[in-house]
Each structure stands twice: as C-alpha cells, then as structure tokens.
N, CA, C and O atoms as CSV, one atom per row, in Angstrom:
chain,resi,resn,atom,element,x,y,z
A,1,MET,N,N,31.267,-13.193,-10.963
A,1,MET,CA,C,30.618,-11.969,-10.569
A,1,MET,C,C,29.108,-12.124,-10.773
A,1,MET,O,O,28.658,-12.699,-11.763
A,2,THR,N,N,28.363,-11.617,-9.849
A,2,THR,CA,C,26.908,-11.692,-9.911
A,2,THR,C,C,26.346,-10.488,-10.644
A,2,THR,O,O,26.710,-9.346,-10.363
A,3,ASN,N,N,25.463,-10.753,-11.580
A,3,ASN,CA,C,24.762,-9.682,-12.285
A,3,ASN,C,C,23.326,-9.643,-11.799
A,3,ASN,O,O,22.697,-10.685,-11.608
A,4,PHE,N,N,22.817,-8.458,-11.602
A,4,PHE,CA,C,21.408,-8.329,-11.265
A,4,PHE,C,C,20.902,-6.979,-11.710
A,4,PHE,O,O,21.660,-6.021,-11.865
A,5,ALA,N,N,19.615,-6.931,-11.909
A,5,ALA,CA,C,18.941,-5.681,-12.238
A,5,ALA,C,C,17.611,-5.699,-11.507
A,5,ALA,O,O,16.973,-6.744,-11.378
A,6,VAL,N,N,17.207,-4.553,-11.040
A,6,VAL,CA,C,15.937,-4.472,-10.330
A,6,VAL,C,C,15.284,-3.133,-10.642
A,6,VAL,O,O,15.953,-2.102,-10.709
A,7,ASP,N,N,13.995,-3.164,-10.827
A,7,ASP,CA,C,13.224,-1.939,-10.985
A,7,ASP,C,C,12.588,-1.674,-9.625
A,7,ASP,O,O,11.588,-2.293,-9.261
A,8,VAL,N,N,13.178,-0.750,-8.886
A,8,VAL,CA,C,12.736,-0.467,-7.521
A,8,VAL,C,C,11.262,-0.081,-7.498
A,8,VAL,O,O,10.543,-0.439,-6.565
A,9,SER,N,N,10.813,0.638,-8.504
A,9,SER,CA,C,9.405,1.047,-8.516
A,9,SER,C,C,8.474,-0.163,-8.617
A,9,SER,O,O,7.379,-0.145,-8.056
A,10,GLN,N,N,8.894,-1.206,-9.322
A,10,GLN,CA,C,8.075,-2.419,-9.398
A,10,GLN,C,C,8.038,-3.146,-8.058
A,10,GLN,O,O,7.004,-3.692,-7.672
A,11,VAL,N,N,9.157,-3.152,-7.355
A,11,VAL,CA,C,9.192,-3.778,-6.029
A,11,VAL,C,C,8.305,-2.987,-5.071
A,11,VAL,O,O,7.562,-3.569,-4.281
A,12,GLN,N,N,8.385,-1.653,-5.145
A,12,GLN,CA,C,7.527,-0.812,-4.302
A,12,GLN,C,C,6.054,-1.032,-4.634
A,12,GLN,O,O,5.217,-1.098,-3.733
A,13,GLN,N,N,5.736,-1.144,-5.915
A,13,GLN,CA,C,4.352,-1.386,-6.335
A,13,GLN,C,C,3.861,-2.734,-5.824
A,13,GLN,O,O,2.723,-2.852,-5.369
A,14,ALA,N,N,4.710,-3.740,-5.899
A,14,ALA,CA,C,4.332,-5.064,-5.393
A,14,ALA,C,C,4.050,-5.005,-3.896
A,14,ALA,O,O,3.102,-5.625,-3.415
A,15,SER,N,N,4.865,-4.264,-3.168
A,15,SER,CA,C,4.652,-4.096,-1.728
A,15,SER,C,C,3.304,-3.444,-1.455
A,15,SER,O,O,2.553,-3.890,-0.588
A,16,SER,N,N,3.005,-2.392,-2.195
A,16,SER,CA,C,1.723,-1.696,-2.035
A,16,SER,C,C,0.546,-2.598,-2.405
A,16,SER,O,O,-0.492,-2.579,-1.744
A,17,THR,N,N,0.717,-3.378,-3.457
A,17,THR,CA,C,-0.345,-4.286,-3.892
A,17,THR,C,C,-0.636,-5.339,-2.827
A,17,THR,O,O,-1.797,-5.628,-2.537
A,18,VAL,N,N,0.406,-5.906,-2.252
A,18,VAL,CA,C,0.217,-6.905,-1.192
A,18,VAL,C,C,-0.492,-6.280,-0.001
A,18,VAL,O,O,-1.405,-6.881,0.566
A,19,SER,N,N,-0.080,-5.085,0.380
A,19,SER,CA,C,-0.708,-4.397,1.509
A,19,SER,C,C,-2.189,-4.128,1.240
A,19,SER,O,O,-3.031,-4.366,2.105
A,20,ALA,N,N,-2.502,-3.638,0.055
A,20,ALA,CA,C,-3.898,-3.349,-0.299
A,20,ALA,C,C,-4.726,-4.632,-0.362
A,20,ALA,O,O,-5.881,-4.653,0.063
A,21,THR,N,N,-4.136,-5.689,-0.888
A,21,THR,CA,C,-4.834,-6.973,-0.946
A,21,THR,C,C,-5.134,-7.486,0.454
A,21,THR,O,O,-6.236,-7.964,0.722
A,22,ALA,N,N,-4.159,-7.386,1.342
A,22,ALA,CA,C,-4.365,-7.825,2.726
A,22,ALA,C,C,-5.499,-7.041,3.374
A,22,ALA,O,O,-6.309,-7.607,4.108
A,23,GLU,N,N,-5.557,-5.752,3.108
A,23,GLU,CA,C,-6.618,-4.923,3.685
A,23,GLU,C,C,-7.984,-5.320,3.135
A,23,GLU,O,O,-8.962,-5.377,3.880
A,24,ARG,N,N,-8.052,-5.592,1.841
A,24,ARG,CA,C,-9.329,-6.042,1.256
A,24,ARG,C,C,-9.766,-7.374,1.860
A,24,ARG,O,O,-10.943,-7.568,2.164
A,25,ILE,N,N,-8.817,-8.283,2.031
A,25,ILE,CA,C,-9.139,-9.581,2.635
A,25,ILE,C,C,-9.650,-9.382,4.055
A,25,ILE,O,O,-10.648,-9.986,4.447
A,26,ARG,N,N,-8.961,-8.530,4.836
A,26,ARG,CA,C,-9.416,-8.258,6.214
A,26,ARG,C,C,-10.845,-7.733,6.222
A,26,ARG,O,O,-11.665,-8.157,7.037
A,27,SER,N,N,-11.137,-6.821,5.324
A,27,SER,CA,C,-12.467,-6.229,5.251
A,27,SER,C,C,-13.518,-7.277,4.883
A,27,SER,O,O,-14.577,-7.347,5.505
A,28,GLU,N,N,-13.222,-8.080,3.880
A,28,GLU,CA,C,-14.160,-9.127,3.458
A,28,GLU,C,C,-14.379,-10.150,4.569
A,28,GLU,O,O,-15.505,-10.584,4.810
A,29,VAL,N,N,-13.301,-10.529,5.241
A,29,VAL,CA,C,-13.415,-11.499,6.333
A,29,VAL,C,C,-14.237,-10.915,7.476
A,29,VAL,O,O,-15.055,-11.619,8.068
A,30,ALA,N,N,-14.033,-9.652,7.790
A,30,ALA,CA,C,-14.812,-9.017,8.861
A,30,ALA,C,C,-16.298,-9.025,8.518
A,30,ALA,O,O,-17.136,-9.291,9.380
A,31,THR,N,N,-16.621,-8.735,7.263
A,31,THR,CA,C,-18.022,-8.769,6.826
A,31,THR,C,C,-18.584,-10.183,6.933
A,31,THR,O,O,-19.690,-10.387,7.435
A,32,MET,N,N,-17.816,-11.148,6.458
A,32,MET,CA,C,-18.257,-12.538,6.518
A,32,MET,C,C,-18.463,-12.990,7.960
A,32,MET,O,O,-19.464,-13.629,8.283
A,33,MET,N,N,-17.503,-12.650,8.826
A,33,MET,CA,C,-17.602,-13.079,10.222
A,33,MET,C,C,-18.788,-12.423,10.922
A,33,MET,O,O,-19.393,-13.033,11.804
A,34,ALA,N,N,-19.125,-11.210,10.551
A,34,ALA,CA,C,-20.302,-10.560,11.135
A,34,ALA,C,C,-21.561,-11.349,10.787
A,34,ALA,O,O,-22.440,-11.530,11.630
A,35,HIS,N,N,-21.645,-11.813,9.552
A,35,HIS,CA,C,-22.796,-12.631,9.143
A,35,HIS,C,C,-22.802,-13.967,9.880
A,35,HIS,O,O,-23.846,-14.426,10.344
A,36,LEU,N,N,-21.632,-14.584,9.982
A,36,LEU,CA,C,-21.554,-15.883,10.651
A,36,LEU,C,C,-21.849,-15.769,12.138
A,36,LEU,O,O,-22.482,-16.653,12.715
A,37,THR,N,N,-21.398,-14.692,12.758
A,37,THR,CA,C,-21.686,-14.476,14.174
A,37,THR,C,C,-23.190,-14.327,14.382
A,37,THR,O,O,-23.745,-14.847,15.350
A,38,GLY,N,N,-23.838,-13.622,13.477
A,38,GLY,CA,C,-25.293,-13.498,13.546
A,38,GLY,C,C,-25.972,-14.850,13.418
A,38,GLY,O,O,-26.943,-15.130,14.121
A,39,LEU,N,N,-25.468,-15.683,12.531
A,39,LEU,CA,C,-26.016,-17.025,12.356
A,39,LEU,C,C,-25.840,-17.848,13.630
A,39,LEU,O,O,-26.752,-18.559,14.051
A,40,GLN,N,N,-24.665,-17.747,14.234
A,40,GLN,CA,C,-24.390,-18.522,15.446
A,40,GLN,C,C,-25.339,-18.158,16.586
A,40,GLN,O,O,-25.676,-19.007,17.411
A,41,SER,N,N,-25.765,-16.908,16.631
A,41,SER,CA,C,-26.636,-16.489,17.730
A,41,SER,C,C,-28.046,-17.065,17.602
A,41,SER,O,O,-28.805,-17.064,18.572
A,42,THR,N,N,-28.402,-17.556,16.414
A,42,THR,CA,C,-29.747,-18.111,16.224
A,42,THR,C,C,-29.738,-19.619,16.001
A,42,THR,O,O,-30.796,-20.229,15.848
A,43,TRP,N,N,-28.560,-20.218,15.982
A,43,TRP,CA,C,-28.430,-21.637,15.657
A,43,TRP,C,C,-27.959,-22.372,16.894
A,43,TRP,O,O,-26.952,-21.990,17.491
A,44,HIS,N,N,-28.662,-23.412,17.288
A,44,HIS,CA,C,-28.315,-24.170,18.492
A,44,HIS,C,C,-28.302,-25.660,18.165
A,44,HIS,O,O,-28.970,-26.108,17.232
A,45,GLY,N,N,-27.546,-26.409,18.931
A,45,GLY,CA,C,-27.498,-27.856,18.752
A,45,GLY,C,C,-26.116,-28.332,18.354
A,45,GLY,O,O,-25.169,-27.553,18.248
A,46,GLY,N,N,-26.028,-29.645,18.134
A,46,GLY,CA,C,-24.749,-30.277,17.829
A,46,GLY,C,C,-24.092,-29.745,16.573
A,46,GLY,O,O,-22.887,-29.496,16.554
A,47,ALA,N,N,-24.875,-29.571,15.527
A,47,ALA,CA,C,-24.310,-29.053,14.275
A,47,ALA,C,C,-23.780,-27.640,14.468
A,47,ALA,O,O,-22.769,-27.256,13.880
A,48,SER,N,N,-24.474,-26.876,15.296
A,48,SER,CA,C,-24.029,-25.514,15.581
A,48,SER,C,C,-22.668,-25.518,16.272
A,48,SER,O,O,-21.805,-24.695,15.967
A,49,LEU,N,N,-22.486,-26.453,17.205
A,49,LEU,CA,C,-21.195,-26.545,17.901
A,49,LEU,C,C,-20.077,-26.901,16.929
A,49,LEU,O,O,-18.987,-26.332,16.999
A,50,GLN,N,N,-20.343,-27.840,16.022
A,50,GLN,CA,C,-19.349,-28.202,15.008
A,50,GLN,C,C,-19.028,-27.005,14.117
A,50,GLN,O,O,-17.869,-26.756,13.787
A,51,PHE,N,N,-20.061,-26.274,13.735
A,51,PHE,CA,C,-19.874,-25.087,12.916
A,51,PHE,C,C,-18.995,-24.072,13.641
A,51,PHE,O,O,-18.117,-23.466,13.026
A,52,GLN,N,N,-19.218,-23.882,14.923
A,52,GLN,CA,C,-18.427,-22.931,15.704
A,52,GLN,C,C,-16.960,-23.352,15.756
A,52,GLN,O,O,-16.069,-22.503,15.713
A,53,GLU,N,N,-16.706,-24.660,15.848
A,53,GLU,CA,C,-15.323,-25.152,15.846
A,53,GLU,C,C,-14.644,-24.870,14.505
A,53,GLU,O,O,-13.497,-24.427,14.458
A,54,VAL,N,N,-15.367,-25.132,13.424
A,54,VAL,CA,C,-14.814,-24.865,12.091
A,54,VAL,C,C,-14.578,-23.369,11.907
A,54,VAL,O,O,-13.577,-22.959,11.319
A,55,SER,N,N,-15.489,-22.572,12.403
A,55,SER,CA,C,-15.346,-21.117,12.315
A,55,SER,C,C,-14.105,-20.651,13.076
A,55,SER,O,O,-13.374,-19.779,12.605
A,56,ALA,N,N,-13.872,-21.229,14.241
A,56,ALA,CA,C,-12.680,-20.877,15.026
A,56,ALA,C,C,-11.407,-21.299,14.290
A,56,ALA,O,O,-10.412,-20.574,14.307
A,57,GLN,N,N,-11.437,-22.468,13.643
A,57,GLN,CA,C,-10.279,-22.902,12.853
A,57,GLN,C,C,-10.017,-21.921,11.714
A,57,GLN,O,O,-8.868,-21.570,11.443
A,58,TRP,N,N,-11.073,-21.484,11.057
A,58,TRP,CA,C,-10.937,-20.515,9.972
A,58,TRP,C,C,-10.294,-19.237,10.485
A,58,TRP,O,O,-9.383,-18.708,9.848
A,59,GLN,N,N,-10.747,-18.737,11.617
A,59,GLN,CA,C,-10.197,-17.492,12.157
A,59,GLN,C,C,-8.712,-17.645,12.451
A,59,GLN,O,O,-7.935,-16.718,12.222
A,60,SER,N,N,-8.313,-18.805,12.954
A,60,SER,CA,C,-6.895,-19.054,13.217
A,60,SER,C,C,-6.095,-19.077,11.913
A,60,SER,O,O,-5.021,-18.480,11.825
A,61,THR,N,N,-6.621,-19.763,10.916
A,61,THR,CA,C,-5.952,-19.828,9.615
A,61,THR,C,C,-5.875,-18.450,8.974
A,61,THR,O,O,-4.843,-18.076,8.417
A,62,GLN,N,N,-6.960,-17.700,9.052
A,62,GLN,CA,C,-6.985,-16.368,8.454
A,62,GLN,C,C,-5.965,-15.458,9.129
A,62,GLN,O,O,-5.343,-14.628,8.465
A,63,ALA,N,N,-5.787,-15.603,10.436
A,63,ALA,CA,C,-4.777,-14.806,11.144
A,63,ALA,C,C,-3.377,-15.147,10.630
A,63,ALA,O,O,-2.527,-14.265,10.512
A,64,GLN,N,N,-3.136,-16.424,10.327
A,64,GLN,CA,C,-1.840,-16.826,9.771
A,64,GLN,C,C,-1.643,-16.242,8.375
A,64,GLN,O,O,-0.552,-15.779,8.040
A,65,VAL,N,N,-2.689,-16.262,7.568
A,65,VAL,CA,C,-2.615,-15.674,6.222
A,65,VAL,C,C,-2.319,-14.181,6.326
A,65,VAL,O,O,-1.474,-13.657,5.601
A,66,ASP,N,N,-3.016,-13.503,7.228
A,66,ASP,CA,C,-2.807,-12.068,7.415
A,66,ASP,C,C,-1.365,-11.781,7.834
A,66,ASP,O,O,-0.741,-10.848,7.328
A,67,ALA,N,N,-0.841,-12.583,8.758
A,67,ALA,CA,C,0.542,-12.398,9.209
A,67,ALA,C,C,1.528,-12.643,8.065
A,67,ALA,O,O,2.524,-11.930,7.940
A,68,ALA,N,N,1.255,-13.647,7.234
A,68,ALA,CA,C,2.138,-13.936,6.100
A,68,ALA,C,C,2.125,-12.793,5.092
A,68,ALA,O,O,3.174,-12.403,4.578
A,69,LEU,N,N,0.942,-12.256,4.809
A,69,LEU,CA,C,0.860,-11.123,3.878
A,69,LEU,C,C,1.582,-9.902,4.432
A,69,LEU,O,O,2.241,-9.179,3.684
A,70,LEU,N,N,1.464,-9.669,5.722
A,70,LEU,CA,C,2.187,-8.556,6.341
A,70,LEU,C,C,3.694,-8.761,6.207
A,70,LEU,O,O,4.423,-7.817,5.903
A,71,SER,N,N,4.162,-9.982,6.431
A,71,SER,CA,C,5.594,-10.276,6.290
A,71,SER,C,C,6.074,-10.048,4.863
A,71,SER,O,O,7.150,-9.492,4.645
A,72,ILE,N,N,5.273,-10.480,3.891
A,72,ILE,CA,C,5.640,-10.277,2.483
A,72,ILE,C,C,5.711,-8.786,2.175
A,72,ILE,O,O,6.673,-8.322,1.564
A,73,HIS,N,N,4.704,-8.042,2.593
A,73,HIS,CA,C,4.682,-6.588,2.374
A,73,HIS,C,C,5.921,-5.935,2.981
A,73,HIS,O,O,6.596,-5.144,2.323
A,74,GLN,N,N,6.217,-6.266,4.231
A,74,GLN,CA,C,7.359,-5.651,4.909
A,74,GLN,C,C,8.677,-6.014,4.236
A,74,GLN,O,O,9.560,-5.166,4.104
A,75,ALA,N,N,8.818,-7.271,3.808
A,75,ALA,CA,C,10.053,-7.692,3.137
A,75,ALA,C,C,10.226,-6.966,1.806
A,75,ALA,O,O,11.324,-6.513,1.482
A,76,LEU,N,N,9.155,-6.855,1.041
A,76,LEU,CA,C,9.240,-6.127,-0.230
A,76,LEU,C,C,9.551,-4.656,0.001
A,76,LEU,O,O,10.341,-4.062,-0.733
A,77,ASP,N,N,8.940,-4.072,1.008
A,77,ASP,CA,C,9.185,-2.664,1.322
A,77,ASP,C,C,10.647,-2.437,1.712
A,77,ASP,O,O,11.284,-1.499,1.233
A,78,ARG,N,N,11.174,-3.299,2.581
A,78,ARG,CA,C,12.588,-3.186,2.976
A,78,ARG,C,C,13.500,-3.384,1.771
A,78,ARG,O,O,14.498,-2.680,1.619
A,79,THR,N,N,13.154,-4.343,0.914
A,79,THR,CA,C,13.965,-4.621,-0.271
A,79,THR,C,C,14.017,-3.410,-1.192
A,79,THR,O,O,15.088,-3.039,-1.673
A,80,ALA,N,N,12.876,-2.797,-1.438
A,80,ALA,CA,C,12.843,-1.605,-2.295
A,80,ALA,C,C,13.707,-0.499,-1.710
A,80,ALA,O,O,14.472,0.143,-2.431
A,81,HIS,N,N,13.587,-0.275,-0.408
A,81,HIS,CA,C,14.390,0.771,0.232
A,81,HIS,C,C,15.883,0.439,0.179
A,81,HIS,O,O,16.710,1.322,-0.046
A,82,THR,N,N,16.222,-0.826,0.385
A,82,THR,CA,C,17.626,-1.238,0.359
A,82,THR,C,C,18.231,-1.021,-1.023
A,82,THR,O,O,19.329,-0.478,-1.145
A,83,TYR,N,N,17.514,-1.446,-2.065
A,83,TYR,CA,C,18.020,-1.246,-3.427
A,83,TYR,C,C,18.143,0.238,-3.765
A,83,TYR,O,O,19.135,0.653,-4.365
A,84,ALA,N,N,17.167,1.027,-3.394
A,84,ALA,CA,C,17.220,2.466,-3.680
A,84,ALA,C,C,18.390,3.114,-2.949
A,84,ALA,O,O,19.101,3.943,-3.516
A,85,GLU,N,N,18.584,2.737,-1.699
A,85,GLU,CA,C,19.693,3.287,-0.914
A,85,GLU,C,C,21.032,2.864,-1.507
A,85,GLU,O,O,21.948,3.679,-1.607
A,86,ALA,N,N,21.153,1.599,-1.901
A,86,ALA,CA,C,22.402,1.115,-2.495
A,86,ALA,C,C,22.712,1.868,-3.783
A,86,ALA,O,O,23.861,2.238,-4.028
A,87,GLU,N,N,21.703,2.094,-4.598
A,87,GLU,CA,C,21.902,2.831,-5.848
A,87,GLU,C,C,22.394,4.248,-5.564
A,87,GLU,O,O,23.301,4.739,-6.236
A,88,ASN,N,N,21.805,4.895,-4.583
A,88,ASN,CA,C,22.239,6.250,-4.226
A,88,ASN,C,C,23.668,6.258,-3.704
A,88,ASN,O,O,24.436,7.165,-4.023
A,89,LEU,N,N,24.033,5.263,-2.909
A,89,LEU,CA,C,25.403,5.190,-2.389
A,89,LEU,C,C,26.406,4.973,-3.514
A,89,LEU,O,O,27.452,5.620,-3.551
A,90,VAL,N,N,26.090,4.067,-4.427
A,90,VAL,CA,C,26.999,3.787,-5.545
A,90,VAL,C,C,27.112,5.010,-6.446
A,90,VAL,O,O,28.206,5.351,-6.896
A,91,ARG,N,N,25.995,5.668,-6.711
A,91,ARG,CA,C,26.022,6.878,-7.532
A,91,ARG,C,C,26.928,7.925,-6.879
A,91,ARG,O,O,27.640,8.652,-7.571
A,92,GLY,N,N,26.898,8.000,-5.557
A,92,GLY,CA,C,27.745,8.945,-4.830
A,92,GLY,C,C,29.229,8.671,-5.014
A,92,GLY,O,O,30.048,9.583,-4.895
A,93,ASN,N,N,29.583,7.423,-5.303
A,93,ASN,CA,C,30.989,7.092,-5.536
A,93,ASN,C,C,31.546,7.809,-6.758
A,93,ASN,O,O,32.759,7.991,-6.872
A,94,PHE,N,N,30.683,8.211,-7.661
A,94,PHE,CA,C,31.131,8.832,-8.900
A,94,PHE,C,C,30.879,10.338,-8.935
A,94,PHE,O,O,31.097,10.988,-9.957
A,95,ALA,N,N,30.426,10.874,-7.833
A,95,ALA,CA,C,30.187,12.322,-7.771
A,95,ALA,C,C,31.523,13.046,-7.752
A,95,ALA,O,O,32.466,12.622,-7.084
A,96,MET,N,N,31.586,14.108,-8.472
A,96,MET,CA,C,32.835,14.869,-8.538
A,96,MET,C,C,32.667,16.196,-7.890
A,96,MET,O,O,33.611,16.985,-7.844
C-alpha cells in the first residue's frame, strides 16, 4: 500500500511562487531587451551583427524558460486542485 501526505496549501503556494517568479523574469527581460534594442540601433558593423545573433539566441532560450515555468506553474496548480478535490471526495465517503 502506498502512503503519502501532502499539504495542499504548500503546493498552491509553490504554484503561486513560480508564477510570480516567471512574471518578474519577464519584466526584467523586457527591461533588458529595451536597453539592448537601443544599443543595436546605434551599433553597426560585424561585431554588431554577431551581437544581434547572440541576442536572438537569448530570446529563443528565454522563451523556452518562460514556457517551462508556465508548465511547472500549471502542473502544480492542477496537482493542488486534484489533491483538494480527492480529499473532499474521500471526506464525503464518511458523511452521515
């Protein structure tokens, strides 16, 4: 028999924390990219082209990080709801 215990409120808190962290990262990245875009508009030449390629790679990687954080948030959120629902259903088995 499998034994487990879960504090649903901790799972919900973790979900909220991941979501808030993702939002902070998005905000910081947007600020950073605004500065970098400004730099790109004044920088010309071979090094500038290389910089633009690296910047594009970063944006692609950051999009993957954002998607992963969203997936983690959604999975934790579903997990918290599933555990809470299961607890309510089991409790209902003993209602008189």
